[in-house]
Biotite code that builds the C-alpha atoms (Angstrom):
import biotite.structure as struc

atoms = struc.array([
    struc.Atom([5.549, -17.907, -12.286], chain_id="A", res_id=1, res_name="UNK", atom_name="CA", element="C"),
    struc.Atom([8.221, -15.235, -12.846], chain_id="A", res_id=2, res_name="UNK", atom_name="CA", element="C"),
    struc.Atom([8.800, -12.766, -10.064], chain_id="A", res_id=3, res_name="UNK", atom_name="CA", element="C"),
    struc.Atom([7.337, -9.315, -10.656], chain_id="A", res_id=4, res_name="UNK", atom_name="CA", element="C"),
    struc.Atom([10.277, -6.975, -11.554], chain_id="A", res_id=5, res_name="UNK", atom_name="CA", element="C"),
    struc.Atom([9.158, -4.206, -9.193], chain_id="A", res_id=6, res_name="UNK", atom_name="CA", element="C"),
    struc.Atom([8.963, -6.726, -6.342], chain_id="A", res_id=7, res_name="UNK", atom_name="CA", element="C"),
    struc.Atom([12.481, -7.894, -7.250], chain_id="A", res_id=8, res_name="UNK", atom_name="CA", element="C"),
    struc.Atom([13.705, -4.284, -6.939], chain_id="A", res_id=9, res_name="UNK", atom_name="CA", element="C"),
    struc.Atom([11.853, -3.926, -3.627], chain_id="A", res_id=10, res_name="UNK", atom_name="CA", element="C"),
    struc.Atom([13.557, -7.046, -2.259], chain_id="A", res_id=11, res_name="UNK", atom_name="CA", element="C"),
    struc.Atom([16.997, -6.282, -3.688], chain_id="A", res_id=12, res_name="UNK", atom_name="CA", element="C"),
    struc.Atom([16.924, -2.831, -2.100], chain_id="A", res_id=13, res_name="UNK", atom_name="CA", element="C"),
    struc.Atom([15.615, -4.191, 1.221], chain_id="A", res_id=14, res_name="UNK", atom_name="CA", element="C"),
    struc.Atom([12.755, -1.709, 0.888], chain_id="A", res_id=15, res_name="UNK", atom_name="CA", element="C"),
    struc.Atom([9.311, -1.574, 2.507], chain_id="A", res_id=16, res_name="UNK", atom_name="CA", element="C"),
    struc.Atom([7.832, 0.834, -0.059], chain_id="A", res_id=17, res_name="UNK", atom_name="CA", element="C"),
    struc.Atom([8.766, 1.462, -3.686], chain_id="A", res_id=18, res_name="UNK", atom_name="CA", element="C"),
    struc.Atom([6.918, 3.918, -5.928], chain_id="A", res_id=19, res_name="UNK", atom_name="CA", element="C"),
    struc.Atom([7.726, 4.110, -9.631], chain_id="A", res_id=20, res_name="UNK", atom_name="CA", element="C"),
    struc.Atom([6.317, 6.195, -12.459], chain_id="A", res_id=21, res_name="UNK", atom_name="CA", element="C"),
    struc.Atom([6.255, 5.499, -16.175], chain_id="A", res_id=22, res_name="UNK", atom_name="CA", element="C"),
    struc.Atom([9.100, 3.320, -17.391], chain_id="A", res_id=23, res_name="UNK", atom_name="CA", element="C"),
    struc.Atom([10.195, 2.412, -13.879], chain_id="A", res_id=24, res_name="UNK", atom_name="CA", element="C"),
    struc.Atom([11.187, 5.997, -12.986], chain_id="A", res_id=25, res_name="UNK", atom_name="CA", element="C"),
    struc.Atom([11.852, 6.105, -9.239], chain_id="A", res_id=26, res_name="UNK", atom_name="CA", element="C"),
    struc.Atom([9.477, 8.403, -7.353], chain_id="A", res_id=27, res_name="UNK", atom_name="CA", element="C"),
    struc.Atom([9.965, 7.189, -3.782], chain_id="A", res_id=28, res_name="UNK", atom_name="CA", element="C"),
    struc.Atom([11.749, 4.425, -1.905], chain_id="A", res_id=29, res_name="UNK", atom_name="CA", element="C"),
    struc.Atom([11.693, 3.732, 1.818], chain_id="A", res_id=30, res_name="UNK", atom_name="CA", element="C"),
    struc.Atom([13.114, 1.076, 4.103], chain_id="A", res_id=31, res_name="UNK", atom_name="CA", element="C"),
    struc.Atom([11.051, 2.234, 7.103], chain_id="A", res_id=32, res_name="UNK", atom_name="CA", element="C"),
    struc.Atom([8.587, -0.394, 8.370], chain_id="A", res_id=33, res_name="UNK", atom_name="CA", element="C"),
    struc.Atom([4.852, 0.089, 8.801], chain_id="A", res_id=34, res_name="UNK", atom_name="CA", element="C"),
    struc.Atom([2.497, 2.440, 7.026], chain_id="A", res_id=35, res_name="UNK", atom_name="CA", element="C"),
    struc.Atom([4.333, 5.621, 8.057], chain_id="A", res_id=36, res_name="UNK", atom_name="CA", element="C"),
    struc.Atom([6.171, 6.120, 4.740], chain_id="A", res_id=37, res_name="UNK", atom_name="CA", element="C"),
    struc.Atom([2.991, 5.561, 2.713], chain_id="A", res_id=38, res_name="UNK", atom_name="CA", element="C"),
    struc.Atom([0.936, 7.824, 4.997], chain_id="A", res_id=39, res_name="UNK", atom_name="CA", element="C"),
    struc.Atom([3.630, 10.518, 4.846], chain_id="A", res_id=40, res_name="UNK", atom_name="CA", element="C"),
    struc.Atom([3.735, 10.360, 1.040], chain_id="A", res_id=41, res_name="UNK", atom_name="CA", element="C"),
    struc.Atom([-0.057, 10.682, 0.815], chain_id="A", res_id=42, res_name="UNK", atom_name="CA", element="C"),
    struc.Atom([-0.121, 13.678, 3.182], chain_id="A", res_id=43, res_name="UNK", atom_name="CA", element="C"),
    struc.Atom([3.043, 15.531, 2.139], chain_id="A", res_id=44, res_name="UNK", atom_name="CA", element="C"),
    struc.Atom([3.066, 14.800, -1.607], chain_id="A", res_id=45, res_name="UNK", atom_name="CA", element="C"),
    struc.Atom([-0.549, 14.138, -2.676], chain_id="A", res_id=46, res_name="UNK", atom_name="CA", element="C"),
    struc.Atom([0.164, 13.662, -6.390], chain_id="A", res_id=47, res_name="UNK", atom_name="CA", element="C"),
    struc.Atom([3.203, 11.424, -5.959], chain_id="A", res_id=48, res_name="UNK", atom_name="CA", element="C"),
    struc.Atom([1.296, 8.139, -6.125], chain_id="A", res_id=49, res_name="UNK", atom_name="CA", element="C"),
    struc.Atom([-1.232, 9.225, -8.762], chain_id="A", res_id=50, res_name="UNK", atom_name="CA", element="C"),
    struc.Atom([-1.064, 6.591, -11.518], chain_id="A", res_id=51, res_name="UNK", atom_name="CA", element="C"),
    struc.Atom([2.139, 5.097, -10.093], chain_id="A", res_id=52, res_name="UNK", atom_name="CA", element="C"),
    struc.Atom([3.208, 1.514, -9.582], chain_id="A", res_id=53, res_name="UNK", atom_name="CA", element="C"),
    struc.Atom([3.463, 0.895, -5.846], chain_id="A", res_id=54, res_name="UNK", atom_name="CA", element="C"),
    struc.Atom([5.218, -2.123, -4.343], chain_id="A", res_id=55, res_name="UNK", atom_name="CA", element="C"),
    struc.Atom([5.089, -3.223, -0.717], chain_id="A", res_id=56, res_name="UNK", atom_name="CA", element="C"),
    struc.Atom([5.872, -6.529, 0.979], chain_id="A", res_id=57, res_name="UNK", atom_name="CA", element="C"),
    struc.Atom([2.330, -6.746, 2.355], chain_id="A", res_id=58, res_name="UNK", atom_name="CA", element="C"),
    struc.Atom([-0.863, -4.814, 1.651], chain_id="A", res_id=59, res_name="UNK", atom_name="CA", element="C"),
    struc.Atom([-3.737, -4.962, 4.095], chain_id="A", res_id=60, res_name="UNK", atom_name="CA", element="C"),
    struc.Atom([-6.926, -2.941, 4.025], chain_id="A", res_id=61, res_name="UNK", atom_name="CA", element="C"),
    struc.Atom([-5.293, 0.122, 5.658], chain_id="A", res_id=62, res_name="UNK", atom_name="CA", element="C"),
    struc.Atom([-2.630, 0.337, 2.938], chain_id="A", res_id=63, res_name="UNK", atom_name="CA", element="C"),
    struc.Atom([-5.260, -0.343, 0.270], chain_id="A", res_id=64, res_name="UNK", atom_name="CA", element="C"),
    struc.Atom([-7.409, 2.582, 1.461], chain_id="A", res_id=65, res_name="UNK", atom_name="CA", element="C"),
    struc.Atom([-4.392, 4.917, 1.430], chain_id="A", res_id=66, res_name="UNK", atom_name="CA", element="C"),
    struc.Atom([-3.477, 3.714, -2.071], chain_id="A", res_id=67, res_name="UNK", atom_name="CA", element="C"),
    struc.Atom([-7.046, 4.204, -3.284], chain_id="A", res_id=68, res_name="UNK", atom_name="CA", element="C"),
    struc.Atom([-7.149, 7.728, -1.856], chain_id="A", res_id=69, res_name="UNK", atom_name="CA", element="C"),
    struc.Atom([-3.794, 8.501, -3.516], chain_id="A", res_id=70, res_name="UNK", atom_name="CA", element="C"),
    struc.Atom([-5.050, 7.120, -6.860], chain_id="A", res_id=71, res_name="UNK", atom_name="CA", element="C"),
    struc.Atom([-2.258, 4.577, -7.286], chain_id="A", res_id=72, res_name="UNK", atom_name="CA", element="C"),
    struc.Atom([-2.191, 3.043, -10.733], chain_id="A", res_id=73, res_name="UNK", atom_name="CA", element="C"),
    struc.Atom([-1.085, -0.482, -9.829], chain_id="A", res_id=74, res_name="UNK", atom_name="CA", element="C"),
    struc.Atom([-0.309, -2.249, -6.571], chain_id="A", res_id=75, res_name="UNK", atom_name="CA", element="C"),
    struc.Atom([2.287, -5.020, -6.288], chain_id="A", res_id=76, res_name="UNK", atom_name="CA", element="C"),
    struc.Atom([2.703, -7.072, -3.118], chain_id="A", res_id=77, res_name="UNK", atom_name="CA", element="C"),
    struc.Atom([4.165, -10.301, -1.909], chain_id="A", res_id=78, res_name="UNK", atom_name="CA", element="C"),
    struc.Atom([1.051, -10.755, 0.251], chain_id="A", res_id=79, res_name="UNK", atom_name="CA", element="C"),
    struc.Atom([-2.349, -9.105, -0.194], chain_id="A", res_id=80, res_name="UNK", atom_name="CA", element="C"),
    struc.Atom([-5.244, -9.557, 2.223], chain_id="A", res_id=81, res_name="UNK", atom_name="CA", element="C"),
    struc.Atom([-8.705, -10.507, 0.947], chain_id="A", res_id=82, res_name="UNK", atom_name="CA", element="C"),
    struc.Atom([-10.113, -7.216, 2.294], chain_id="A", res_id=83, res_name="UNK", atom_name="CA", element="C"),
    struc.Atom([-7.410, -5.243, 0.487], chain_id="A", res_id=84, res_name="UNK", atom_name="CA", element="C"),
    struc.Atom([-8.125, -7.085, -2.754], chain_id="A", res_id=85, res_name="UNK", atom_name="CA", element="C"),
    struc.Atom([-11.850, -6.341, -2.457], chain_id="A", res_id=86, res_name="UNK", atom_name="CA", element="C"),
    struc.Atom([-11.191, -2.650, -1.822], chain_id="A", res_id=87, res_name="UNK", atom_name="CA", element="C"),
    struc.Atom([-8.772, -2.341, -4.748], chain_id="A", res_id=88, res_name="UNK", atom_name="CA", element="C"),
    struc.Atom([-11.131, -4.271, -7.054], chain_id="A", res_id=89, res_name="UNK", atom_name="CA", element="C"),
    struc.Atom([-14.051, -2.026, -6.075], chain_id="A", res_id=90, res_name="UNK", atom_name="CA", element="C"),
    struc.Atom([-12.043, 1.023, -7.186], chain_id="A", res_id=91, res_name="UNK", atom_name="CA", element="C"),
    struc.Atom([-10.676, -0.605, -10.345], chain_id="A", res_id=92, res_name="UNK", atom_name="CA", element="C"),
    struc.Atom([-7.051, -0.469, -9.215], chain_id="A", res_id=93, res_name="UNK", atom_name="CA", element="C"),
    struc.Atom([-4.905, -3.161, -10.795], chain_id="A", res_id=94, res_name="UNK", atom_name="CA", element="C"),
    struc.Atom([-3.022, -5.383, -8.395], chain_id="A", res_id=95, res_name="UNK", atom_name="CA", element="C"),
    struc.Atom([-0.659, -8.330, -8.410], chain_id="A", res_id=96, res_name="UNK", atom_name="CA", element="C"),
    struc.Atom([0.318, -10.450, -5.446], chain_id="A", res_id=97, res_name="UNK", atom_name="CA", element="C"),
    struc.Atom([2.299, -13.599, -4.955], chain_id="A", res_id=98, res_name="UNK", atom_name="CA", element="C"),
    struc.Atom([-0.238, -14.651, -2.299], chain_id="A", res_id=99, res_name="UNK", atom_name="CA", element="C"),
    struc.Atom([-3.737, -13.546, -1.344], chain_id="A", res_id=100, res_name="UNK", atom_name="CA", element="C"),
    struc.Atom([-4.693, -14.493, 2.193], chain_id="A", res_id=101, res_name="UNK", atom_name="CA", element="C"),
    struc.Atom([-7.594, -13.928, 4.526], chain_id="A", res_id=102, res_name="UNK", atom_name="CA", element="C"),
    struc.Atom([-5.235, -12.419, 7.094], chain_id="A", res_id=103, res_name="UNK", atom_name="CA", element="C"),
    struc.Atom([-1.733, -11.011, 6.678], chain_id="A", res_id=104, res_name="UNK", atom_name="CA", element="C"),
    struc.Atom([1.070, -13.194, 8.062], chain_id="A", res_id=105, res_name="UNK", atom_name="CA", element="C"),
    struc.Atom([2.185, -12.375, 11.618], chain_id="A", res_id=106, res_name="UNK", atom_name="CA", element="C"),
    struc.Atom([5.510, -10.857, 10.529], chain_id="A", res_id=107, res_name="UNK", atom_name="CA", element="C"),
    struc.Atom([3.598, -8.197, 8.560], chain_id="A", res_id=108, res_name="UNK", atom_name="CA", element="C"),
    struc.Atom([0.573, -7.919, 10.802], chain_id="A", res_id=109, res_name="UNK", atom_name="CA", element="C"),
    struc.Atom([2.632, -6.753, 13.775], chain_id="A", res_id=110, res_name="UNK", atom_name="CA", element="C"),
    struc.Atom([3.675, -3.561, 11.997], chain_id="A", res_id=111, res_name="UNK", atom_name="CA", element="C"),
    struc.Atom([0.353, -2.925, 10.234], chain_id="A", res_id=112, res_name="UNK", atom_name="CA", element="C"),
    struc.Atom([-2.236, -4.069, 12.788], chain_id="A", res_id=113, res_name="UNK", atom_name="CA", element="C"),
    struc.Atom([-2.701, -0.770, 14.654], chain_id="A", res_id=114, res_name="UNK", atom_name="CA", element="C"),
    struc.Atom([-4.341, 0.734, 11.573], chain_id="A", res_id=115, res_name="UNK", atom_name="CA", element="C"),
    struc.Atom([-6.009, -2.353, 10.111], chain_id="A", res_id=116, res_name="UNK", atom_name="CA", element="C"),
    struc.Atom([-8.909, -2.253, 12.593], chain_id="A", res_id=117, res_name="UNK", atom_name="CA", element="C"),
    struc.Atom([-9.524, 1.446, 12.018], chain_id="A", res_id=118, res_name="UNK", atom_name="CA", element="C"),
    struc.Atom([-9.450, 0.919, 8.270], chain_id="A", res_id=119, res_name="UNK", atom_name="CA", element="C"),
    struc.Atom([-12.075, -1.831, 8.490], chain_id="A", res_id=120, res_name="UNK", atom_name="CA", element="C"),
    struc.Atom([-14.333, 0.517, 10.482], chain_id="A", res_id=121, res_name="UNK", atom_name="CA", element="C"),
    struc.Atom([-13.991, 3.406, 8.009], chain_id="A", res_id=122, res_name="UNK", atom_name="CA", element="C"),
    struc.Atom([-16.863, 3.756, 5.589], chain_id="A", res_id=123, res_name="UNK", atom_name="CA", element="C"),
    struc.Atom([-14.718, 5.214, 2.796], chain_id="A", res_id=124, res_name="UNK", atom_name="CA", element="C"),
    struc.Atom([-11.041, 5.691, 1.948], chain_id="A", res_id=125, res_name="UNK", atom_name="CA", element="C"),
    struc.Atom([-11.492, 9.436, 2.536], chain_id="A", res_id=126, res_name="UNK", atom_name="CA", element="C"),
    struc.Atom([-12.936, 8.848, 6.030], chain_id="A", res_id=127, res_name="UNK", atom_name="CA", element="C"),
    struc.Atom([-9.914, 6.700, 6.911], chain_id="A", res_id=128, res_name="UNK", atom_name="CA", element="C"),
    struc.Atom([-7.432, 9.247, 5.538], chain_id="A", res_id=129, res_name="UNK", atom_name="CA", element="C"),
    struc.Atom([-9.153, 12.084, 7.408], chain_id="A", res_id=130, res_name="UNK", atom_name="CA", element="C"),
    struc.Atom([-8.970, 10.117, 10.667], chain_id="A", res_id=131, res_name="UNK", atom_name="CA", element="C"),
    struc.Atom([-5.241, 9.588, 10.130], chain_id="A", res_id=132, res_name="UNK", atom_name="CA", element="C"),
    struc.Atom([-4.823, 13.284, 9.349], chain_id="A", res_id=133, res_name="UNK", atom_name="CA", element="C"),
    struc.Atom([-6.599, 14.264, 12.607], chain_id="A", res_id=134, res_name="UNK", atom_name="CA", element="C"),
    struc.Atom([-4.357, 11.924, 14.591], chain_id="A", res_id=135, res_name="UNK", atom_name="CA", element="C"),
    struc.Atom([-1.238, 13.435, 13.033], chain_id="A", res_id=136, res_name="UNK", atom_name="CA", element="C"),
    struc.Atom([-2.177, 16.967, 14.090], chain_id="A", res_id=137, res_name="UNK", atom_name="CA", element="C"),
])
């Protein structure tokens, strides 16, 4: 299987988040770990991810709910959790992953875990985003 080009760019740039528009036009790139860059993009620039291709090394349910709320067009990941896949499928968001696993690997879980539990408890993507917004205030 050939490597997904957007994931190649993510790896080559040593990035943790890469957002591209039509034709691979760069919208956002970040090397900061965790969900902070994605959360910040959703809060500060609501339309930035709308219809975009979004690449991350790992996507758990917390990232999936943020991506759903932001109306991402396609999600690309090296590793995607089963819960994230279910959430993206339920909203009709295309996704590609090199691996789909029940639980994210430890190296990714450490930086994402604080929000994974809260995301699982949220009834909707909007409820999760609103909780994050309240915490940021």
